[in-house]
Each structure stands twice: as structure tokens, then as C-alpha cells.
C-alpha angles and dihedrals in degrees: 000000000000118000111267093222089055091049091050090057092048091050090055089051104043107007136248099289096053092042089058089051089052092051091052092047090053089058093056127092114276116250118245123220143159142189120233111228113241091187093069114095104227120181090205129066110260089231090089092055092046091051096043094051093042093237122186117208121241116221100218102045116053093210098036126111139169111232139204106257090215089070090062094203093186090069097050131094090240086069091050088051091056094243089140144004119225109229137157114257092237091050088059091059099081094048092044088050091055093044093049093047093076093230096106107088137166117282096023126144109235129186122199098192101189099026111155130147087019109241096129094037095052091044093053093041089058089059093046091059093207095307125121125005127295115197109198111190133188124174096202110078097213092049089046089061090055090048092050091049092053092048088053095044092054092054095242111168104178101055131111114200114206133187098206141124119254088242092057092051094048089053091049101039110032113172092353109117128079091202131021122191120201112185089175128215104252146167090276098226091147089064097054091111095056102029121052090184089064088058096047093046096048119118137152088241090057091049091054092046091051091049091053091048092048091053090053093048091049090054090055090045090053091052092049093050118091121225108274090028130129127240121199114197121187142162138178095229138092097219116123088209090061096039124026094019090055090049096048091041093055091049092048091052094042114031090185088072111093123194107227127222116251100190094121092057097044091061088067100054122056116218101030118135134203120254118257133265115345091356100073091138092063120093126236122192113204117190093218089063103027133058094240144041128302120282142157128210136180130177123209135186122209106220121233136040132269140170126233112292099203133054121229114273128243124273133194109250117229091243089067096050115104116233092025086155091060091054093049092047090053093049093047094048098041113030134053117257092256094048093046090047090052091057095044091048087062092059092121087062097049115124129183122214102185103307093336118106121211134180107222123214116261119275092013113177120224114285095191112148095012125116102248120189097174132005119193118304120346104220099181149281133285110231113183105292098352141064120228118200121236124241087237090062091053091052092049094051132072133213087262090063100057137066095219126036139153123207113206135191119250095262091053090045089055088055090049094055087052089058101259124153119247132210118239148136130251134047132264136025111352126193111225116209139178117210088348093304114122112244107173148300131297129175116228126211135141096003096309134091114218112219117247097171105137111268092222091060098044116120114237123226 
């Protein structure tokens, strides 16, 4: 049962007839969807996975598909391998809008200001193809851990995951980012169909609190955005106070912010509606007209032009890293010449955090003093006289990058993610894959492959 005060507000906005349609839509089963991950190096054509999971292509997101709920893809090793990200069809709309706009180009600096659990970040990272820098930020520490895990699972190599407030980032990075994404914390009305907690927790006071917080976050986003940059604002609520009022308020405070037309995108997705009043160029997703949950999206451009405001930060050259020999021995014995050379060629971007070695994205500014949960690609850890590869490296590689690999069937992959030992020939670090998608490391010796899947990620039972 939807809150009556909420329904009264909806009636004022769209009328009695459409409000009844919305109520009925909220009683229906939520639609299930996912995005296939183009960053994963799969030896097989994805057609087999699409067919096996009975996926149905979405028109507005090149990697988006509806799926058969009976396949339960979140409980399969393909999910653990980062072959796909489960995401509501409506939640894909803002990212698809940005991707289709033509503004997202290689080498850009992108900030996802409220990024957890990572839907928008992983969607945009797939379009960046490892080029440029993606800052994914989450203010809540526990949610930041989830975000970092999803960035790792999807094999993203050019992301920095931060646990900072928007205010802190606007102080540190004024006028720095080419693109800023604000998927704002909101009252969650658009998720009523799939989340009963959103219904029980709804109140007009919470709506007003969210609107105030959104205004503050948008101010920090504006400061972070360079002149000529693009701001994507989105919510999963129906409230005008959290949507159109935030758009018009930002423009009133900052006349250099221009709301962009989205006509090209709307032709690709049936059921989308314009925003209200002076915000006709914004997009509203209503579940009674669209095969997904409720969302709102608006795209802005900050007029003018500006150069980068920050110089690249310092890195620790490979020549200064202790146990360099151990790293090189690992690369020579585990990776192909091309893959090993690719890592070594990035030596000017190596950075040590304790004994953990990372490759930072290019042109990374200094992160000194910031709370960093993940920084670029975690290569591995120095342990006495040896180098042990990170799980993140396994997920970023493909079978074509390693000297020793073992492809397993799904049942055996399920055993692997539970921590079971595998049988296999060869000696040394072995990349385990399912359907050609890298899943994790094992270490082969004497006809067995010892499991090195992280204990914290192992599935119990």
C-alpha cells in the first residue's frame, strides 16, 4: 500500500488516471536486467552466454539485457568473474544518456560523486575502455567497500575509489573534472515496486531532507566541474522537489549551466517522458510506461573553456621498489611477453601502499591526505623474497595474457569460488576462467591447483 500523502502529491503532478496506473504498476513484478561487461577479455563469443541466460537486448544501452529471473545470474560464477553487472533497466538510462551524448571521450577525467554500489561507475568505465581517470566516491565507509569490490570484480583498471565527502572533493579539485556524475541520494520513490523498505520509510520530511542534501551536493559538483564540462544529475524518485526543482535551482544560481536537449536519446527508449515545467529536456522514467523502475535524469553543460587545474602527482619509479627482481620473476613466469611488457611499461605510474603494488591511471593528481579505498590496478603484494599476484590482476587479465590457464565448467567454477582445489597440469600461477572469463588465481604443482580465490569472497555452503 503506497503512502496516501505520496499519492496526493503524484495526483497533483500527473492526475488521477495516471496515478492509478502508477499504483497498479507498483503491484507488478519488478523487471530484471543486467549489463554485459565489455572490459572482460573473453576468449569465447558472448553469444553463448546471451543464449544460455535467455537475454533480451535493450534498445538504449548497447550492453544492456533483460534476463530470465529463473537463471538467477547473481548466484553464478559468471557474476563473480565480472562478466556482467545486474542493474535495473531504468537505472541504466542516465549512464546511457551520457554515453549517447557524444561528450564522453578517451582520456577524460570523470567524477562519480555518489557512486555506491557502482552501477553508474561501472557503466561509464566500460565506455572509457581503461583510458582517462574515473574517480568513484562514496561518503559511507561500508558502502565504499561494496563499491570498491564491484570496481575490482568488473576488471576496471583506471578507477580511484574514494571515501570522502562532496565538500572535501570540491575543496581539493575545483574546476578539475571533464564530467561529474551525481546520482543523488533520494527518497527512493521510483523503487517502491522492488523495495518495500522504501515504502515504509517514506515521509514528506525525508523528501525535504533529501532535496536539501541534493542541493548541497550539486553545489560541490558545480565547483568540481571545469568550464566546458558536463554534469549528469539523476535520482530514482518522482518528486519534483528532488528533480526539476534541483535542476532549475542550479541554473538559477549558476547561469553558466545549460540544460541540454535529450531528444536524440528519447527516440531509443519507448515509454520515457519529458520533465515538467521549465525542465522539458530532462527525462522521467515512469514504471507504468517503461519496462523498469522510476528514474529521473538531466544533462548539463558548464559554458566556457578551461585547462586542467592540477598537475599530475608523484609516483614511485620501479627502480626504487625493493624486491624488483621478485616482481620481474613473477611477470616472466606467469604472463605472456606482451602482457608483462605492458605492466613494466607503466613503471612510471607504479605506487606502493605498504607492500601492495598498484599501477595508477595516467596523469593522476596527488591524492595525499584523501581517504583512498582503491587506486588504479592492484598488481600484487611483495612477501619476503616473492611477489604474489592480486585478485584484481586476475580479473583484469584474459586467458590470452597468461602462460598457464585452466578453463572450467560452471559446476567446477562454483566449487572454485567456494575454495576447493582443482586438478591440473603445469607449475606456477594459473589463471582460472569460466567460459573464457577470468575468475581468479590458482597455483599449480604436482597435478593439483591450489586455490587462491580470496577467502573473504568465497561462497559458503
